[in-house]
C-alpha positions in Angstrom: -13.3 8.5 -27.8 -12.9 10.5 -24.5 -13.9 8.5 -21.4 -16.4 9.7 -18.9 -15.0 10.7 -15.6 -16.1 10.4 -12.0 -14.1 11.8 -9.0 -14.2 10.6 -5.4 -13.0 13.2 -2.9 -13.1 13.0 0.9 -13.5 15.3 3.9 -10.2 13.9 5.3 -7.5 11.3 4.8 -8.6 7.7 5.5 -12.3 8.5 4.7 -12.3 5.4 2.5 -11.8 7.0 -0.9 -9.4 4.3 -2.1 -11.7 1.4 -1.4 -14.7 3.2 -2.8 -12.8 3.9 -6.0 -11.9 0.2 -6.1 -15.5 -0.7 -5.6 -16.7 1.6 -8.4 -14.0 0.2 -10.7 -15.3 -3.4 -10.1 -19.0 -2.3 -10.3 -18.7 -0.6 -13.6 -16.5 -3.3 -15.0 -19.2 -5.8 -14.0 -21.6 -3.6 -16.0 -19.4 -4.1 -19.1 -17.5 -0.9 -19.2 -13.7 -0.5 -19.6 -12.7 1.2 -16.4 -9.4 2.6 -15.1 -8.5 4.4 -11.9 -6.5 7.6 -11.6 -4.8 9.6 -8.8 -2.7 12.5 -9.9 -0.5 12.5 -6.8 -0.2 9.9 -4.1 1.8 9.9 -0.8 2.5 6.4 0.3 5.2 4.0 1.4 3.3 1.0 0.1 4.0 1.0 -3.6 3.6 -1.4 -6.6 5.9 -2.2 -9.5 4.2 -2.3 -12.9 5.0 -4.9 -15.5 7.4 -2.5 -17.2 9.3 -1.8 -13.9 7.7 1.5 -12.9 6.6 2.5 -9.4 3.1 3.6 -8.5 1.0 3.8 -5.4 -0.4 0.5 -4.1 -3.9 1.8 -4.0 -4.0 2.4 -7.8 -2.7 -1.1 -8.4 -5.5 -2.5 -6.2 -8.0 -0.4 -8.1 -6.7 -1.6 -11.4 -6.9 -5.2 -10.3 -10.5 -4.5 -9.2 -11.2 -3.3 -12.7 -9.5 -6.4 -14.1 -6.7 -4.6 -15.9 -3.0 -4.3 -15.7 -1.7 -1.3 -13.6 0.1 1.3 -15.5 2.1 4.4 -14.5 -0.5 6.8 -15.9 -2.8 5.7 -13.1 -0.6 7.4 -10.6 1.9 9.7 -12.4 3.3 11.3 -9.2 4.2 9.3 -6.1 5.7 10.9 -3.0 7.5 8.5 -0.6 8.2 10.2 2.7 11.7 9.8 4.1 11.4 12.2 7.0 8.7 14.4 8.6 9.1 17.1 5.9 11.1 15.4 3.1 10.0 13.0 0.4 11.4 11.2 -2.6 9.5 12.4 -5.7 8.7 9.6 -8.1 7.5 11.0 -11.5 6.1 8.6 -14.1 7.4 5.7 -12.1 11.0 6.9 -11.7 12.6 8.8 -8.8 13.3 12.3 -9.9 14.5 14.1 -6.8 14.2 14.5 -3.0 12.4 17.6 -1.8 11.5 19.3 1.5 7.7 20.0 1.7 8.1 23.7 1.1 10.2 23.1 -2.0 7.8 20.6 -3.4 4.9 23.0 -2.9 6.7 25.6 -4.9 7.4 23.2 -7.8 4.1 21.4 -8.1 3.0 23.5 -10.9 5.8 22.1 -13.0 4.2 18.7 -12.6 0.8 19.7 -13.8 1.5 18.9 -17.4 2.5 15.4 -16.4 -0.8 15.0 -14.6 -3.0 16.1 -17.5 -1.1 14.1 -20.1 -1.5 10.9 -18.0 -5.2 11.5 -17.6 -5.6 12.2 -21.3 -4.0 9.0 -22.2 -6.3 7.0 -19.9 -9.4 8.8 -21.2 -8.3 7.8 -24.7 -8.1 4.1 -23.8 -11.1 3.5 -21.5 -14.9 4.2 -21.2 -14.7 5.5 -17.7 -11.9 6.9 -15.5 -12.6 6.9 -11.7 -10.4 9.6 -10.2 -9.4 9.7 -6.5 -8.6 12.8 -4.7 -6.1 13.2 -1.8 -6.8 14.2 1.8 -9.4 17.0 1.8 -10.1 19.5 -1.1 -10.8 22.3 1.4 -7.4 23.0 2.9 -6.8 26.7 2.4 -3.0 26.3 3.0 -2.8 23.7 0.2 -5.1 25.0 -2.5 -2.4 27.1 -4.1 -0.6 24.7 -6.4 -3.2 21.9 -6.0 -2.7 19.2 -8.6 -4.8 16.4 -7.1 -8.2 17.6 -6.0 -10.4 20.3 -7.4 -7.9 21.4 -10.0 -8.2 18.0 -11.5 -12.0 18.0 -11.3 -12.2 21.4 -13.0 -9.8 20.4 -15.7 -11.7 17.2 -16.5 -15.1 18.7 -15.6 -15.6 15.6 -13.5 -18.7 15.2 -11.3 -17.5 14.8 -7.7 -18.7 12.5 -4.9 -17.8 13.7 -1.5 -17.1 11.0 1.1 -17.3 11.4 4.9 -16.2 8.9 7.5 -19.0 8.6 10.1 -17.0 6.1 12.2 -14.6 8.8 13.4 -17.4 11.1 14.4 -18.4 14.6 13.3 -19.3 13.6 9.8 -22.1 16.2 9.3 -19.9 19.0 10.4 -17.1 17.7 8.1 -19.3 17.5 5.1 -21.0 20.8 5.6 -17.7 22.5 6.5 -16.0 21.1 3.4 -18.7 22.5 1.1 -18.6 25.9 2.8 -14.9 26.1 2.1 -15.2 25.3 -1.6 -15.3 28.0 -4.3 -18.6 28.4 -6.1 -17.3 26.7 -9.3 -16.0 23.9 -7.2 -19.3 23.4 -5.4 -21.0 23.2 -8.8 -19.0 20.1 -9.6 -20.1 18.4 -6.4 -22.9 16.1 -7.4 -23.4 13.7 -4.5 -22.5 12.8 -0.9 -21.6 9.4 0.4 -21.4 8.5 4.1 -18.9 5.7 4.7 -18.2 3.2 7.5 -21.7 3.3 9.1 -22.6 1.0 11.9 -26.1 0.7 13.3 -29.7 1.3 12.3 -30.0 3.3 9.0 -33.5 4.5 10.0 -31.9 6.4 12.9 -29.6 8.2 10.5 -32.4 9.3 8.1 -33.0 12.7 9.8 -29.3 13.5 9.4 -29.4 12.6 5.7 -32.5 14.8 5.2 -30.6 17.7 6.9 -27.6 17.2 4.7 -29.6 17.3 1.5 -31.6 20.4 2.6 -28.5 22.3 3.9 -26.1 21.4 1.1 -28.5 21.1 -1.9 -26.6 18.0 -2.9 -28.2 14.5 -2.8 -26.9 11.7 -0.6 -26.0 9.0 -3.0 -25.7 6.3 -0.3 -24.6 5.1 3.1 -21.9 2.4 3.0 -21.6 0.1 6.0 -18.4 -0.6 8.0 -16.8 -3.6 6.4 -14.7 -5.9 8.5 -12.0 -8.3 7.4 -12.1 -7.1 3.8 -8.7 -8.7 2.9 -7.8 -6.0 0.4 -4.2 -4.6 0.6 -4.0 -1.4 2.7 -1.9 1.5 1.6 -1.7 3.6 4.7 0.2 2.4 7.8 -2.7 3.9 9.9 -4.4 0.6 9.2 -1.8 -1.2 11.3 -3.0 0.6 14.5 -6.4 -1.1 14.2 -5.0 -4.5 13.1 -2.6 -4.5 16.1 -5.3 -3.5 18.6 -7.6 -6.2 17.4 -5.2 -9.1 17.9 -6.0 -11.2 20.9 -3.7 -13.7 22.6 -4.6 -17.2 21.3 -3.3 -20.6 22.3 -1.8 -23.1 19.9 -0.8 -20.6 17.2 2.3 -19.7 15.4 3.1 -16.2 16.8 4.7 -13.9 14.3 5.9 -10.5 15.4 6.5 -7.9 12.7 8.6 -4.9 13.7 6.6 -1.7 13.1 9.3 0.6 11.8 8.8 4.3 11.7 9.2 4.2 7.9 7.6 0.8 7.3 6.8 0.1 3.6 5.0 -2.6 1.7 3.6 -4.2 4.8 0.9 -5.9 2.7 3.7 -8.5 2.2 2.4 -10.1 5.4 -1.4 -10.2 4.6 -1.1 -13.8 3.5 0.4 -14.8 6.9 -2.4 -13.0 8.7 -5.1 -14.9 6.7 -3.7 -18.4 7.6 -5.6 -20.3 10.3 -3.3 -21.2 13.3 -1.2 -18.0 12.7 -1.2 -14.8 14.7 0.4 -11.7 13.2 1.1 -8.7 15.4 3.0 -5.5 14.9 5.3 -4.4 17.6 7.5 -1.3 18.2 9.1 -2.0 21.6 11.0 -4.8 23.3 8.2 -5.2 25.9 5.7 -6.0 23.1 8.1 -8.4 21.3 7.7 -11.2 23.8 8.7 -14.7 22.7 7.3 -15.2 19.2 8.0 -18.1 17.0 9.3 -15.7 14.3 10.3 -12.0 13.9 10.0 -10.2 10.6 11.8 -6.9 9.9 9.8 -5.4 6.9 10.7 -3.1 4.1 11.7 0.5 5.0 11.9 3.8 3.0 14.7 4.9 5.3 16.8 1.9 6.3 19.5 3.8 8.2 17.0 5.8 10.2 14.9 2.7 11.0 18.0 0.8 12.0 18.8 3.7 14.4 15.3 3.3 15.8 15.9 -0.4 16.4 19.0 0.4 18.4 17.6 3.3 20.3 14.4 1.5 21.3 16.3 -1.7 22.5 14.6 -3.8 19.8 17.9 -4.5 18.1 19.3 -6.1 21.2 16.0 -8.0 21.8 15.9 -9.3 18.2 19.5 -10.5 18.3 18.9 -12.2 21.6 15.8 -14.0 20.4 17.7 -15.1 17.2 20.5 -16.6 19.3 17.9 -18.5 21.2 16.5 -20.1 18.1 13.7 -17.7 17.0 13.3 -17.5 13.3 14.2 -14.0 11.9 13.2 -12.7 8.4 14.2 -9.5 6.7 12.5 -8.2 3.6 14.2 -5.5 1.5 15.2 -2.9 4.0 14.9 -5.5 6.7 17.3 -7.7 4.8 19.8 -4.9 4.7 19.5 -4.4 8.5 20.2 -8.0 9.2 23.6 -7.8 7.6 27.0 -6.8 9.0 27.2 -3.3 7.6 25.4 -0.8 5.4 27.7 1.5 3.3 26.4 4.8 1.8 29.3 6.5 0.1 27.1 8.8 -1.9 24.9 9.7 1.1 21.8 8.3 -0.7 19.9 7.7 2.6 21.7 9.4 5.4 24.8 11.5 6.3 26.5 8.4 7.7 28.8 6.6 5.3 28.9 3.4 7.4 26.1 2.0 9.6 26.6 -1.3 11.5 23.9 -3.8 10.9 22.4 -6.4 13.3 25.1 -8.9 12.3 22.7 -11.8 11.9 23.6 -12.5 8.2 27.1 -12.5 6.6 26.3 -9.8 4.1 27.2 -6.2 3.3 25.0 -3.6 1.6 26.1 -0.6 -0.5 23.7 2.1 -1.4 23.6 3.5 -5.0 21.5 6.4 -6.3 19.7 4.2 -8.9 16.5 2.4 -7.7 15.8 -1.2 -8.8 12.1 -1.7 -9.6 11.1 -5.0 -11.2 8.5 -7.6 -11.3 10.6 -10.7 -10.7 10.6 -14.5 -10.7 13.2 -16.5 -8.8 14.1 -20.0 -7.8 15.2 -21.3 -4.4 18.9 -22.4 -4.6 20.1 -22.9 -1.0 19.9 -26.3 0.8 19.8 -24.8 4.3 17.0 -25.5 6.7 13.4 -25.6 5.5 14.5 -24.3 2.1 16.1 -27.7 1.3 12.7 -29.0 0.3 12.0 -26.0 -2.0 15.2 -26.1 -4.0 14.5 -25.5 -7.7 10.9 -24.3 -7.1 9.9 -20.9 -8.4 8.7 -17.9 -6.4 7.3 -14.7 -7.8 7.4 -11.2 -6.4 8.8 -7.7 -7.1 11.8 -5.6 -6.2 11.9 -2.0 -5.0 15.3 -1.1 -3.4 18.2 1.3 -3.7 21.0 -0.9 -2.5 23.0 -4.0 -3.6 23.8 -6.7 -1.1 26.6 -9.2 -1.6 26.0 -12.6 -0.1 28.4 -15.6 0.1 25.5 -18.0 0.2 22.5 -16.7 -1.9 19.0 -17.9 -1.0 17.4 -17.3 -4.4 18.4 -16.9 -8.0 16.5 -14.2 -9.9 15.7 -15.7 -13.3 13.4 -13.1 -14.7 13.0 -9.4 -14.3 10.0 -8.0 -16.2 10.3 -9.6 -19.7 14.0 -10.2 -19.5 15.8 -13.4 -18.5 18.5 -12.8 -15.9 20.8 -14.8 -13.6 21.2 -12.8 -10.4 21.8 -13.9 -6.9 19.5 -12.7 -4.2 19.1 -13.1 -0.4 21.0 -14.9 2.2 20.5 -17.3 5.1 22.4 -18.2 8.2 23.8 -21.8 8.6 20.5 -23.1 9.9 18.1 -21.4 7.4 16.1 -20.1 10.3 17.4 -16.6 9.6 17.0 -15.3 6.1 16.7 -12.1 4.1 15.7 -11.2 0.6 14.9 -8.2 -1.6 11.8 -10.1 -3.0 8.6 -8.5 -1.9 5.5 -10.7 -2.2 7.4 -13.8 -1.1 4.6 -15.0 1.2 2.1 -14.7 -1.6 3.6 -17.9 -2.9 1.6 -20.6 -1.1 4.2 -23.3 -1.3 6.8 -21.1 0.2 4.5 -19.8 2.9 3.4 -23.3 3.9 6.9 -24.6 4.1 8.1 -21.7 6.3 5.1 -21.9 8.6 5.6 -25.6 9.1 9.2 -25.0 10.1 8.0 -22.7 12.9 5.5 -24.9 14.6 4.2 -28.3 13.6 0.6 -27.6 14.6 0.3 -24.3 12.5 -2.7 -25.3 10.3 -1.4 -23.8 7.1 -3.8 -24.2 4.2 -1.9 -22.5 1.4 -4.5 -19.9 0.4 -4.3 -18.5 -3.1 -4.0 -14.7 -2.5 -5.3 -14.0 -6.0 -8.5 -15.9 -5.2 -8.7 -14.1 -1.8 -8.4 -10.7 -3.4 -11.0 -11.5 -6.1 -13.5 -12.6 -3.5 -12.8 -9.4 -1.6 -13.3 -7.2 -4.6 -16.6 -8.9 -5.4 -17.7 -8.6 -1.8 -16.8 -4.9 -1.7 -18.5 -4.2 -5.0 -21.7 -6.0 -3.9 -21.9 -4.1 -0.6 -21.3 -0.7 -2.2 -23.7 -1.5 -5.1 -26.4 -2.3 -2.6 -25.7 0.8 -0.5 -25.8 3.4 -3.4 -28.6 4.8 -5.4 -27.3 3.3 -8.7 -29.8 5.0 -11.0 -28.7 8.4 -9.5 -25.0 7.4 -9.8 -25.5 6.6 -13.5 -27.1 10.0 -14.1 -24.2 11.7 -12.3 -21.7 9.9 -14.5 -23.7 10.4 -17.6 -24.0 6.8 -18.6 -27.2 5.1 -19.8 -28.9 2.7 -17.4 
């Protein structure tokens, strides 16, 4: 059987395509169909490790979870991880293949087309419906040559396309009409519906605009989706941090956690569980002035550890973080942040930069050496150190995942990795200072573990009202809330006709 397909494209980046695909995955799953997401090429620093240790974009993992299935590499066969303004690591079928400048990648995209169509074919052979996500806009004349993610995919699969416009940023009617005007005739023929996303206000006042769109474009408006607040679904794009930072108000009697917003920040959804806890304030900072006097400082993961460490030094944040640490502030480093907390980073093969040796912040007695091979695993570990708050957790399991290109030697490991994927192992990970208030680890997802999160928050401030939320339950509630809202906002009989499924 070959699955039906439906494609969601947008007039721009951040139009809400990823969340709408997640919503459609959950909606059609609730209807009894076997559904899978697909995005041919994704550019993101937030990534996910599949059960078999392969790396895909975080958005496709979220969409798979919304569909109630295990994420696989076929759902995102090509992942670009930016390392500089015009250079990215190219991950193909879950493994790093090369690093390319933008112009070089654009010339070589055609070589990856076979990978794209083979992954899509495998998914279509396993499911009833594949919901495909585009990237950016399909109407960029400078990018259409060599396109492997937007209309080329739609034409190949003969997928009906829904075009999404973000009304919250303004100019949605011009964006929608302009996009259609720039499409080729055969591409416009695939466009079967329009969705307006992130609407606030009285829908009756929008009706004349919807009538205009349908008359001008000859394409029906499938629905208007409202702006959803506090959705609690993992974000992929660091653009989301701008809003989350701006919305944070100063509150009394809270545990104040400052997360360093690195230029190449990755996997920042590590900290969503902290932001959801009552009595906790999470804020992202990128200057010493904004740092203030928090109870804890977290240096997150980074795609370019050496470059981001240079940023810490140049901005004055390195000096400020070390000063706060010496005054008793808790400091945590995750993955690249863990590497930065050490004494030195060595890069003999120039994996990340042209500097063979980069001094670290000196807050942990560890040294890191970069190697070309990337470690990508789902992992389970046990706490092994007796230092600080960790004393009460010794022997307890914590689950997470690893994505890193370095090895860090520690004289006093914090964790013992006991399982990677399906294999049993016995590998040291992480380090602490003598007090346990400063620690680092390669284990992403650490704070998803409620018992670990609760113990750490309690060590920061006695009155932090930690409740040990289950992130799996939080995500499930969010998927159901998203699906219910989108279902109520769309013309579902029309959507079924567009997909070609019986009501």
